[in-house]
C-alpha positions as CSV (number, residue, x, y, z in Angstrom):
1,X,-0.9,36.1,-4.4
2,X,-4.6,35.8,-5.6
3,X,-6.6,37.7,-8.1
4,X,-10.2,37.0,-6.9
5,X,-11.8,38.7,-9.9
6,X,-10.3,36.1,-12.4
7,X,-10.0,33.4,-9.7
8,X,-6.3,33.6,-10.4
9,X,-3.8,32.5,-7.8
10,X,0.0,32.2,-7.6
11,X,1.1,29.3,-5.5
12,X,4.5,28.1,-4.3
13,X,5.7,24.6,-5.2
14,X,6.3,22.1,-2.4
15,X,10.0,21.9,-1.6
16,X,10.5,18.4,-3.1
17,X,8.8,19.6,-6.3
18,X,11.2,22.6,-6.6
19,X,14.2,20.3,-6.2
20,X,12.9,17.9,-8.8
21,X,12.1,20.7,-11.3
22,X,15.6,22.2,-10.9
23,X,17.1,18.8,-11.7
24,X,14.7,18.3,-14.7
25,X,15.2,21.7,-16.1
26,X,19.0,21.4,-16.1
27,X,19.3,17.8,-17.1
28,X,21.1,16.5,-20.1
29,X,19.8,12.9,-19.9
30,X,19.8,10.9,-23.1
31,X,16.4,9.4,-22.2
32,X,14.6,12.8,-22.4
33,X,12.2,11.2,-24.8
34,X,10.5,9.5,-21.9
35,X,8.6,12.8,-21.2
36,X,6.1,11.8,-23.9
37,X,5.7,8.3,-22.4
38,X,4.9,9.9,-19.1
39,X,2.4,12.3,-20.4
40,X,0.7,9.6,-22.5
41,X,0.6,7.3,-19.4
42,X,-1.1,10.1,-17.4
43,X,-3.6,10.6,-20.2
44,X,-4.3,6.8,-20.3
45,X,-4.8,6.8,-16.5
46,X,-7.3,9.7,-16.9
47,X,-9.3,7.8,-19.5
48,X,-9.2,4.6,-17.5
49,X,-10.5,6.4,-14.4
50,X,-13.4,7.9,-16.4
51,X,-14.3,4.6,-18.0
52,X,-14.4,3.1,-14.5
53,X,-16.5,5.9,-13.0
54,X,-18.9,5.7,-16.0
55,X,-19.8,2.2,-15.0
56,X,-21.7,3.4,-12.0
57,X,-22.5,7.0,-13.1
58,X,-24.8,7.0,-16.0
59,X,-24.4,9.8,-18.5
60,X,-20.9,10.6,-17.4
61,X,-19.4,10.0,-20.8
62,X,-22.0,12.3,-22.5
63,X,-21.7,12.6,-26.2
64,X,-18.0,11.7,-26.2
65,X,-18.2,7.9,-26.0
66,X,-14.8,7.2,-27.5
67,X,-11.9,7.8,-25.1
68,X,-8.8,8.8,-26.9
69,X,-5.5,10.7,-26.7
70,X,-4.5,13.4,-29.2
71,X,-0.9,14.6,-29.7
72,X,-0.3,17.7,-31.8
73,X,3.0,19.3,-32.7
74,X,4.1,22.5,-34.4
75,X,7.6,23.5,-35.3
76,X,6.5,27.0,-36.1
77,X,4.9,27.6,-32.7
78,X,7.5,25.3,-31.0
79,X,4.8,23.5,-29.0
80,X,3.7,19.9,-28.3
81,X,0.2,19.3,-27.0
82,X,-1.0,16.1,-25.4
83,X,-4.8,16.0,-25.0
84,X,-7.1,13.4,-23.5
85,X,-10.9,13.3,-22.9
86,X,-10.6,11.5,-19.7
87,X,-11.7,12.3,-16.1
88,X,-10.2,15.8,-16.1
89,X,-9.1,17.7,-13.0
90,X,-10.7,20.3,-10.7
91,X,-8.9,23.3,-9.4
92,X,-7.9,21.4,-6.2
93,X,-6.8,18.4,-8.3
94,X,-4.4,20.6,-10.2
95,X,-2.9,21.9,-7.0
96,X,-2.7,18.4,-5.4
97,X,-1.4,16.6,-8.4
98,X,1.0,19.2,-9.9
99,X,2.1,21.3,-7.0
100,X,2.6,18.6,-4.4
101,X,4.2,15.2,-4.4
102,X,2.8,13.1,-1.5
103,X,5.1,10.1,-1.9
104,X,7.9,9.1,0.4
105,X,10.0,7.8,-2.5
106,X,10.5,11.2,-4.1
107,X,13.5,12.2,-2.1
108,X,15.1,8.8,-2.9
109,X,14.5,9.4,-6.6
110,X,16.0,12.9,-6.4
111,X,19.1,11.6,-4.7
112,X,19.4,8.8,-7.3
113,X,19.3,11.5,-10.1
114,X,22.0,13.5,-8.3
115,X,24.4,10.6,-7.7
116,X,23.8,8.4,-10.8
117,X,23.5,9.1,-14.4
118,X,20.7,8.8,-17.0
119,X,20.0,5.1,-16.3
120,X,17.9,6.1,-13.3
121,X,15.6,8.4,-15.3
122,X,13.8,5.5,-17.0
123,X,12.2,4.6,-13.6
124,X,10.7,8.0,-13.0
125,X,7.1,6.8,-13.5
126,X,7.2,4.5,-10.6
127,X,7.8,7.4,-8.2
128,X,4.6,9.3,-9.4
129,X,6.6,12.2,-10.7
130,X,6.5,11.6,-14.4
131,X,4.7,14.8,-15.3
132,X,7.7,16.9,-14.2
133,X,9.8,15.2,-16.9
134,X,8.1,17.7,-19.2
135,X,10.6,20.3,-18.0
136,X,13.5,18.4,-19.5
137,X,12.3,19.6,-22.9
138,X,10.1,22.6,-22.1
139,X,10.7,26.1,-20.9
140,X,7.1,26.4,-19.7
141,X,4.1,24.1,-19.3
142,X,0.4,24.8,-19.3
143,X,-2.3,22.3,-18.2
144,X,-5.9,23.2,-19.1
145,X,-8.4,20.8,-17.6
146,X,-12.1,20.3,-17.1
147,X,-13.5,17.7,-14.7
148,X,-16.1,15.3,-16.1
149,X,-18.3,16.2,-13.2
150,X,-17.9,20.0,-13.0
151,X,-18.8,22.8,-15.3
152,X,-15.8,24.9,-14.4
153,X,-12.4,24.6,-16.1
154,X,-9.0,25.8,-14.9
155,X,-5.6,26.5,-16.3
156,X,-2.4,25.6,-14.5
157,X,0.8,27.1,-15.7
158,X,4.5,27.3,-14.6
159,X,8.0,28.0,-15.9
160,X,9.3,25.3,-13.6
161,X,10.8,27.7,-11.1
162,X,9.5,28.4,-7.6
163,X,5.8,28.9,-8.3
164,X,2.8,28.1,-10.5
165,X,-0.4,29.9,-11.3
166,X,-4.0,28.4,-11.3
167,X,-6.8,30.4,-12.8
168,X,-10.3,30.0,-14.3
169,X,-10.2,29.4,-18.0
170,X,-12.7,28.5,-20.7
171,X,-12.8,24.9,-22.0
172,X,-15.8,23.4,-23.7
173,X,-15.2,19.6,-23.3
174,X,-14.0,17.5,-20.4
175,X,-10.4,16.3,-20.2
176,X,-7.0,17.7,-20.1
177,X,-4.6,19.5,-22.5
178,X,-0.9,19.7,-21.6
179,X,1.0,22.2,-23.7
180,X,4.8,22.3,-23.8
181,X,6.8,25.2,-25.0
182,X,9.8,23.4,-26.3
183,X,13.4,24.5,-25.4
184,X,15.9,25.4,-28.2
185,X,18.0,22.3,-27.3
186,X,15.0,20.0,-27.6
187,X,13.7,20.9,-31.1
188,X,14.3,17.3,-32.2
189,X,11.0,16.5,-30.5
190,X,9.2,19.0,-32.8
191,X,9.5,16.5,-35.6
192,X,6.4,14.4,-36.1
193,X,8.4,11.3,-37.2
194,X,10.5,11.5,-34.0
195,X,7.3,11.6,-32.0
196,X,5.8,8.7,-33.9
197,X,8.8,6.5,-33.1
198,X,8.6,7.4,-29.4
199,X,4.9,6.5,-29.3
200,X,5.5,3.2,-31.0
201,X,8.4,2.4,-28.8
202,X,6.8,3.2,-25.4
203,X,3.0,3.3,-25.8
204,X,2.0,1.0,-28.6
205,X,-0.3,-1.1,-26.3
206,X,-1.9,1.7,-24.5
207,X,-5.6,0.6,-24.6
208,X,-6.8,3.9,-26.1
209,X,-6.2,5.2,-29.6
210,X,-3.4,7.7,-29.8
211,X,-3.6,10.2,-32.7
212,X,-0.8,12.3,-34.0
213,X,-1.2,15.5,-36.0
214,X,1.3,17.9,-37.4
215,X,-0.3,21.3,-37.1
216,X,2.0,22.8,-39.7
217,X,0.6,20.8,-42.6
218,X,-2.9,19.9,-43.8
219,X,-2.7,16.1,-43.4
220,X,-5.2,14.3,-41.3
221,X,-4.4,13.1,-37.8
222,X,-3.1,9.6,-37.8
223,X,-3.7,6.8,-35.4
224,X,-0.2,5.6,-34.2
225,X,-0.6,2.8,-31.6
226,X,-1.9,-0.7,-32.1
227,X,-4.0,-0.6,-29.0
228,X,-5.3,-4.2,-29.2
229,X,-4.8,-5.7,-25.8
230,X,-1.7,-8.0,-26.0
231,X,-3.0,-10.3,-23.3
232,X,-6.0,-11.3,-25.5
233,X,-3.9,-12.3,-28.4
234,X,-2.8,-15.9,-29.2
235,X,0.8,-16.4,-27.9
236,X,1.8,-17.8,-31.3
237,X,1.1,-14.4,-32.9
238,X,3.1,-12.4,-30.4
239,X,6.8,-11.5,-31.1
240,X,9.3,-11.3,-28.2
241,X,9.8,-7.6,-28.8
242,X,6.0,-7.1,-28.4
243,X,6.2,-8.8,-25.0
244,X,9.1,-6.7,-24.0
245,X,7.5,-3.4,-25.1
246,X,4.3,-4.2,-23.2
247,X,6.4,-5.1,-20.1
248,X,8.3,-1.8,-20.3
249,X,5.0,0.1,-20.7
250,X,3.2,-1.3,-17.7
251,X,6.1,-1.8,-15.3
252,X,8.2,1.4,-15.9
253,X,11.2,-1.0,-15.9
254,X,13.6,-0.8,-18.8
255,X,15.3,-4.1,-18.5
256,X,14.5,-7.2,-20.4
257,X,11.8,-9.4,-18.7
258,X,13.5,-12.5,-17.4
259,X,10.4,-14.6,-17.9
260,X,7.0,-14.0,-19.5
261,X,4.0,-15.9,-18.1
262,X,1.0,-15.7,-20.5
263,X,-1.9,-18.1,-20.0
264,X,-5.6,-18.5,-20.2
265,X,-7.3,-20.0,-17.1
266,X,-10.5,-21.9,-17.8
267,X,-12.6,-23.9,-15.4
268,X,-14.3,-22.9,-12.1
269,X,-13.1,-19.3,-12.8
270,X,-12.0,-17.8,-16.1
271,X,-9.4,-15.2,-16.6
272,X,-6.4,-14.3,-18.8
273,X,-3.1,-13.4,-17.3
274,X,0.0,-11.8,-18.7
275,X,2.7,-11.6,-16.0
276,X,6.4,-10.8,-16.1
277,X,9.4,-11.7,-13.9
278,X,11.9,-8.8,-14.1
279,X,15.6,-9.2,-14.6
280,X,16.7,-6.3,-12.5
281,X,15.5,-5.1,-9.1
282,X,13.2,-2.0,-9.2
283,X,14.6,1.0,-7.2
284,X,11.5,1.2,-5.0
285,X,11.2,-2.6,-4.2
286,X,11.6,-2.1,-0.4
287,X,9.7,1.2,0.0
288,X,6.9,0.9,2.5
289,X,4.4,2.7,0.2
290,X,5.2,0.6,-2.9
291,X,2.2,-1.1,-4.4
292,X,2.1,-4.1,-6.7
293,X,2.0,-3.4,-10.5
294,X,-0.9,-5.7,-11.5
295,X,-3.6,-4.1,-13.5
296,X,-7.1,-5.7,-13.1
297,X,-9.4,-5.6,-16.1
298,X,-12.9,-7.1,-16.5
299,X,-13.7,-8.0,-20.1
300,X,-11.1,-5.5,-21.4
301,X,-12.4,-2.7,-19.2
302,X,-9.8,-1.4,-16.7
303,X,-11.0,-1.6,-13.1
304,X,-8.0,-0.8,-10.9
305,X,-4.2,-1.0,-10.4
306,X,-4.7,-0.7,-6.7
307,X,-5.9,-4.1,-5.7
308,X,-3.5,-5.6,-3.0
309,X,-5.7,-8.7,-2.9
310,X,-4.8,-9.8,-6.5
311,X,-1.2,-10.9,-5.7
312,X,0.7,-11.5,-2.4
313,X,2.9,-8.7,-1.2
314,X,6.0,-11.0,-1.4
315,X,5.5,-11.1,-5.2
316,X,5.1,-7.4,-5.5
317,X,8.0,-7.2,-8.0
318,X,5.8,-9.1,-10.6
319,X,4.1,-6.6,-13.0
320,X,1.3,-7.7,-15.4
321,X,-2.4,-7.7,-16.3
322,X,-5.3,-9.9,-15.2
323,X,-8.5,-9.8,-17.3
324,X,-11.4,-11.7,-15.7
325,X,-14.7,-12.7,-17.1
326,X,-16.2,-13.6,-13.7
327,X,-16.3,-10.3,-12.0
328,X,-19.0,-7.7,-12.4
329,X,-18.2,-4.6,-14.3
330,X,-19.9,-2.6,-11.6
331,X,-17.8,-3.9,-8.8
332,X,-16.4,-1.3,-6.4
333,X,-12.9,-1.3,-5.1
334,X,-14.2,-2.0,-1.6
335,X,-16.0,-5.1,-2.8
336,X,-12.7,-6.4,-4.3
337,X,-11.2,-6.8,-0.9
338,X,-13.4,-9.8,0.1
339,X,-14.3,-11.1,-3.4
340,X,-14.1,-14.9,-3.7
341,X,-13.2,-14.7,-7.4
342,X,-10.2,-12.4,-6.6
343,X,-9.1,-14.9,-3.9
344,X,-9.1,-17.8,-6.3
345,X,-7.3,-15.7,-9.0
346,X,-4.7,-14.8,-6.4
347,X,-4.1,-18.4,-5.5
348,X,-4.0,-19.4,-9.2
349,X,-1.5,-16.8,-10.3
350,X,0.7,-17.3,-7.2
351,X,0.9,-21.0,-7.9
352,X,1.7,-20.3,-11.6
353,X,4.5,-17.9,-10.7
354,X,6.0,-20.2,-8.2
355,X,5.9,-23.1,-10.7
356,X,7.7,-21.0,-13.3
357,X,10.3,-20.0,-10.8
358,X,10.7,-23.6,-9.6
359,X,11.2,-24.7,-13.2
360,X,14.0,-22.3,-14.1
361,X,15.6,-22.6,-10.7
362,X,16.7,-26.2,-11.7
363,X,17.1,-25.7,-15.4
364,X,18.9,-22.3,-15.5
365,X,21.0,-22.3,-12.4
366,X,23.2,-19.3,-13.1
367,X,20.2,-17.2,-14.2
368,X,18.3,-18.2,-11.2
369,X,21.1,-17.2,-8.8
370,X,21.1,-13.7,-10.3
371,X,17.3,-13.6,-9.9
372,X,17.6,-14.8,-6.3
373,X,20.2,-12.1,-5.4
374,X,17.6,-9.5,-6.6
375,X,14.4,-10.9,-5.3
376,X,15.2,-13.6,-2.7
377,X,14.8,-11.4,0.3
378,X,11.3,-10.4,-0.9
379,X,10.2,-14.0,-1.6
380,X,11.3,-15.0,1.9
381,X,8.6,-12.6,3.2
382,X,6.2,-15.3,2.0
383,X,7.5,-17.6,4.7
384,X,6.9,-15.0,7.4
385,X,3.2,-14.9,6.3
386,X,0.8,-17.7,7.1
387,X,-0.2,-19.1,3.7
388,X,-0.4,-22.3,1.7
389,X,2.8,-21.8,-0.3
390,X,5.5,-22.6,2.2
391,X,6.2,-26.0,0.7
392,X,6.8,-24.4,-2.7
393,X,8.9,-21.5,-1.4
394,X,11.3,-23.4,0.8
395,X,13.0,-25.4,-2.0
396,X,13.6,-22.0,-3.8
397,X,15.8,-20.6,-1.0
398,X,19.5,-20.2,-1.7
399,X,22.3,-19.6,0.8
400,X,26.0,-19.1,1.0
401,X,27.6,-21.4,3.5
402,X,30.6,-21.7,5.7
403,X,32.2,-23.9,3.1
404,X,31.6,-21.9,-0.1
405,X,30.3,-18.6,-1.5
406,X,28.4,-20.7,-4.1
407,X,24.7,-20.7,-3.4
408,X,23.0,-23.9,-2.3
409,X,19.4,-25.0,-1.7
410,X,18.1,-26.6,1.5
411,X,18.0,-29.9,-0.4
412,X,21.7,-29.5,-1.2
413,X,22.4,-28.8,2.5
414,X,20.7,-32.0,3.5
415,X,22.9,-34.0,1.1
416,X,26.0,-32.4,2.8
417,X,24.9,-33.3,6.3
418,X,26.8,-35.9,8.3
419,X,24.9,-39.1,9.1
420,X,24.6,-38.3,12.8
421,X,23.6,-34.7,12.2
422,X,20.1,-34.0,13.3
423,X,19.8,-30.2,12.7
424,X,20.2,-27.6,9.9
425,X,22.8,-25.2,11.4
426,X,22.6,-21.5,10.4
427,X,24.2,-18.3,11.4
428,X,22.0,-15.2,11.0
429,X,23.5,-11.7,10.7
430,X,23.0,-9.0,8.1
431,X,26.8,-8.3,8.1
432,X,28.2,-11.1,5.9
433,X,31.8,-10.1,6.8
434,X,31.1,-10.5,10.5
435,X,29.7,-14.0,9.9
436,X,32.8,-15.1,7.9
437,X,35.2,-13.9,10.6
438,X,33.2,-14.9,13.7
439,X,34.6,-17.4,16.2
440,X,31.1,-19.0,16.3
441,X,32.1,-20.9,13.1
442,X,35.4,-22.3,14.3
443,X,34.2,-25.7,15.5
444,X,32.0,-26.2,12.4
445,X,34.7,-25.3,10.0
446,X,37.2,-27.5,11.7
447,X,34.9,-30.5,11.6
448,X,33.6,-29.7,8.1
449,X,30.0,-29.2,9.2
450,X,28.3,-26.8,6.8
451,X,26.5,-23.7,8.3
452,X,24.0,-21.7,6.3
453,X,24.5,-17.9,6.2
454,X,21.3,-16.1,6.8
455,X,22.1,-12.5,5.8
456,X,18.7,-10.9,5.1
457,X,16.9,-9.1,7.9
458,X,13.7,-11.1,7.1
459,X,15.5,-14.4,7.9
460,X,15.1,-14.1,11.6
461,X,11.4,-13.5,11.2
462,X,10.5,-16.4,8.9
463,X,12.6,-18.8,10.9
464,X,10.1,-18.2,13.8
465,X,7.3,-19.6,11.6
466,X,9.3,-22.3,9.7
467,X,11.1,-24.3,12.2
468,X,11.7,-27.5,10.1
469,X,12.6,-28.5,6.6
470,X,11.9,-32.2,5.8
471,X,11.8,-33.1,9.5
472,X,15.2,-31.4,10.2
473,X,15.0,-28.6,12.6
474,X,16.7,-25.3,12.0
475,X,19.3,-24.5,14.7
476,X,21.1,-21.2,15.3
477,X,24.7,-21.6,16.1
478,X,24.6,-18.3,18.1
479,X,21.9,-19.5,20.5
480,X,22.0,-22.2,23.2
481,X,24.4,-25.1,23.5
482,X,25.6,-26.8,20.4
483,X,26.9,-30.4,20.9
484,X,29.4,-31.2,18.2
485,X,30.9,-34.2,20.0
486,X,29.2,-36.8,17.8
487,X,30.0,-34.9,14.6
488,X,33.7,-34.3,15.2
489,X,36.3,-36.1,13.1
490,X,37.8,-39.1,15.1
491,X,41.2,-37.4,14.9
492,X,39.8,-34.3,16.6
493,X,38.0,-36.1,19.4
494,X,39.8,-35.4,22.7
495,X,39.6,-36.6,26.2
496,X,37.8,-33.7,27.8
497,X,39.7,-34.1,31.0
498,X,42.0,-31.2,31.3
499,X,45.1,-31.5,33.4
500,X,44.3,-28.2,35.0
501,X,40.6,-29.0,35.5
502,X,40.6,-27.5,39.1
503,X,42.1,-24.3,38.0
504,X,39.7,-24.0,35.0
505,X,36.8,-24.6,37.3
506,X,38.1,-21.9,39.6
507,X,38.3,-19.5,36.7
508,X,34.7,-20.3,35.7
509,X,33.5,-19.7,39.3
510,X,35.3,-16.4,39.4
511,X,33.7,-15.3,36.1
512,X,30.2,-16.4,37.2
513,X,30.6,-14.5,40.5
514,X,32.0,-11.2,39.0
515,X,29.7,-11.2,36.0
516,X,26.6,-12.4,37.7
517,X,24.6,-9.2,36.8
518,X,25.7,-9.2,33.2
519,X,25.7,-12.8,32.0
520,X,23.4,-15.8,32.6
521,X,26.1,-18.5,32.7
522,X,29.7,-19.5,32.0
523,X,30.3,-22.8,30.2
524,X,33.1,-24.7,28.5
525,X,32.7,-24.3,24.7
526,X,32.4,-27.2,22.3
527,X,32.6,-24.9,19.2
528,X,35.7,-22.8,19.8
529,X,39.0,-24.0,18.3
530,X,41.0,-20.9,17.8
531,X,39.4,-18.1,19.8
532,X,39.5,-17.9,23.6
533,X,36.0,-16.8,24.3
534,X,32.6,-15.9,22.8
535,X,29.0,-14.9,23.7
536,X,25.9,-16.9,22.7
537,X,22.2,-16.3,23.5
538,X,20.5,-18.4,26.1
539,X,18.3,-21.2,24.6
540,X,15.1,-19.5,25.9
541,X,16.1,-16.0,24.9
542,X,16.0,-14.1,21.7
543,X,18.8,-14.9,19.2
544,X,21.7,-12.4,19.2
545,X,21.0,-11.1,15.7
546,X,17.3,-10.9,16.3
547,X,17.9,-8.8,19.4
548,X,20.1,-6.4,17.4
549,X,17.4,-6.1,14.7
550,X,14.7,-5.4,17.4
551,X,16.9,-2.7,19.0
552,X,17.3,-1.0,15.6
553,X,13.5,-0.6,15.4
554,X,12.9,-0.1,19.1
555,X,15.6,1.4,21.2
556,X,13.8,0.4,24.4
557,X,14.5,-3.3,23.7
558,X,16.4,-4.6,26.7
559,X,19.7,-6.5,26.4
560,X,19.2,-10.1,27.4
561,X,21.8,-11.9,29.5
562,X,24.1,-14.0,27.3
563,X,26.1,-17.2,28.0
564,X,29.8,-16.8,28.1
565,X,31.7,-19.7,26.5
566,X,35.4,-20.3,27.1
567,X,37.9,-22.4,25.2
568,X,39.7,-24.3,27.9
569,X,42.4,-25.4,25.4
570,X,43.3,-21.8,24.5
571,X,46.7,-20.7,25.9
572,X,45.3,-17.4,27.2
573,X,42.5,-19.2,29.2
574,X,45.0,-21.7,30.5
575,X,47.4,-18.9,31.5
576,X,44.7,-16.9,33.2
577,X,43.5,-19.9,35.1
578,X,47.0,-20.4,36.4
579,X,47.5,-16.8,37.5
580,X,44.1,-16.3,39.2
581,X,45.7,-15.5,42.6
582,X,47.8,-12.7,41.0
583,X,45.2,-10.6,39.2
584,X,42.2,-8.5,40.0
585,X,39.2,-10.8,39.5
586,X,36.8,-8.0,38.7
587,X,39.1,-6.5,36.1
588,X,39.9,-9.9,34.6
589,X,36.2,-10.8,34.3
590,X,35.2,-7.5,32.7
591,X,38.2,-7.7,30.3
592,X,37.1,-11.1,29.1
593,X,33.5,-10.0,28.7
594,X,34.7,-7.0,26.7
595,X,36.7,-9.2,24.4
596,X,33.7,-11.4,23.8
597,X,31.6,-8.3,23.0
598,X,34.3,-7.2,20.5
599,X,34.2,-10.6,18.8
600,X,30.4,-10.3,18.6
601,X,30.7,-6.9,16.9
602,X,29.4,-4.9,19.8
603,X,30.6,-1.4,20.7
604,X,32.1,-1.2,24.1
605,X,30.3,1.1,26.5
606,X,33.6,2.0,28.2
607,X,36.6,1.4,26.0
608,X,38.9,3.3,28.4
609,X,38.3,0.8,31.1
610,X,39.0,-2.0,28.7
611,X,42.4,-0.6,27.8
612,X,43.3,0.1,31.4
613,X,42.4,-3.5,32.4
614,X,44.4,-4.9,29.5
615,X,47.4,-2.8,30.5
616,X,47.2,-3.9,34.1
617,X,46.9,-7.6,33.2
618,X,49.8,-7.8,30.9
619,X,52.2,-5.1,32.0
620,X,52.0,-4.9,35.8
621,X,53.9,-7.6,37.6
């Protein structure tokens, strides 16, 4: 409903916003104090955007040269105000930013809030929905804003239900004022000392002065935050708690940083870097629209936090700040994409991070294994890309094996290899339980030949690029022929001449004929010791697990013909070879193929036929 006279319009929230507001309004989370962190963070972003725009638009700052954030509180009026003199918002900005959430991660966050408890709330900022945390403490919220580039100003208001109102309103100076009408159960936040502690806790290193004023007394407003950029300080003068607080501020993570990387690069290019390795995995780590959390500054002036070129995507979990002296203050975001200085900084910080990870991978083994469980799958994406860091990434990889659940490196694997072993054997499948119970492993376990378990989806893809490690080729045990004859224990080596060789050959010929349209070949297995039969991919075809992954993403992916391997020493295979003349060859062949598919974890297309064939084979005379 619109009032054209006052340019007043009532609008309905986007569905996701309504769900979020309902959760916020009825929440009892212990971390409700983070509403102030979110509002201050939004104000800081508005100031940073204005400072950046002012570099190319002369006069944009006008008379208000100092960018700042003012927080005012009144117990009598039961309000908290958060004001900034940043970029401000137009009418359409208010609608787009406060009435709509154009982020795919929002629903995931909403579900996390429903299913888990308050520990999820600390990550609200990374989903771009921080403003709505206001409704945890407020009955209603007003946002009065004036864009730095427009004369008009507008008031956005809502009680956090189904709709909001946008109308013209008078505001003299640029910027935004957010006014919260505090709920009865949230009056603790009307205490100026409580607000001071929250600001110090969460926003001490926001690079703009934050002033706090109690409207109920006559004292002057007081500057609360330190504000001096932490990355420019001498490391000797920085306390661990200061590093942690800054990490929490810029990353929206609330864990302890696992490692802090703070250094000053001098030489061909000059820059300061303050980077962190998180302890815990961020909730949005694998979201497609997730961006890195590196903020780029030029001589203390914020430029952007949207520069994908500053750090490789496979290190996107690393938050931090880069401050360069070799980039022009007037650089546009488009120019950053092909900037040679940015390219050199990217190479420098990537090398620094990998060196740090390499160091603690050998010195703090248990800590590293926890880190790897959180971020290993992401780091392996770096092997899928063509870059100069493969030699540093490969030694960082850790895997469980057929011998133990303890993680080992590729170097550890090489030490375990038998003297005649020429290949690094691996089994790729995202279902770890399937791997452990698969007949594919039988020959390797029996002969104590270790097999690496590749359980991340990305494994199949990087293995296409990285085919060797220290001259040893990677070999999938689910693809092509595996010759274990030279690696078997002497006691296990057998004379391959089977007494029933003729009957076994007859069985193989029957299977080849009856299954000609479904499989590529039937061979005697060198890897089976307990199971009668299994399927493997042809040497020239796609690996079994890779084919399954491709079908998940593209249902039109065609099934390739597999090789059927049979264990000629298995009692069932021997029995079947001896009774070939008494059974239906077609039913027998399809029955064995179905069994092989079951062992491979495939769903049978016709389970009824399988049961009927099984019944006929073992019950009928």
